N, C-alpha and C positions, 0 to 999 in steps of 0.2 A: 266245526264240530262243537257241540255244547260242552262235552267233557273237557276239551282242551281250554275253552274259555273259562270254565269254572276253576280249573287248576291254576290258570294264569292269575285270576282275580284273588283266589285264596292265597297263592304264593305272594302276591303283592301285599296283601294284608298281613301275612306272617312276617315278611321282611320289614314292613313298616313298624309293626309292634316290636320286632326284635331290635330295631334301631332305637326306638323310643325307650325301650327297657334298658338298653345299654347306656343311653344318655341318663336315664334315671339312676343308674348305678354310679356313673362317673361324675355327673353334675347334678347330684340328687337335690340340692337346695333349689336350684333354678327350676328343674322339672317339677318338683313338689309344689312350688309356687304357681307355675303355669297350669298345672292340673288341679289347682285348688285343694291340694292335700290328698288327692286320690292315689297318686303314684309315689309312694314313699320308697325309700331304698330297699326295704324288706320286700315290699310288693314287687318291685322291679326284679329282684333276684328270683322270686318265685315264678313270676311271669316268664322270665328268660329260661328257667329250667323247664317249665311246662311247655314252652314252644319248641324245644329242641327236637323232639320226636316228630311232631307234625311238619316242622320246617324241612327236615330231612326227607320225609315221605313225599311231600309236595315237590321238592327239588328232584327226586328220583322220577316222579311221574312227569314232571315238566320236561326232563331230558329224555326219558325213555319212551314216552307215549308216541311221539311222531314216528320213530322208526318201527314201532310195533304196529301202528296203523298202516304204514306203507307195506309192511310184510303181509298183513291180513288182506290188503287189497290185491296183492299179487296172486294170492291163492285162489 
């Protein structure tokens, strides 16, 4: 199913960005050098805050979509 694949890939991207932004907060000098100054500590904080809502929504879809699809197929 195309929707399930899209949710999986988007969740993978969100998790990856969440991890990188967390590293950007904890090890900000290293990450800032690796990203050539693009991911500063302030940007990492804002990115992490902005990702919280989509991350939760994607997680709910990832967990809740398969049982919902099975339920619809039974009807």
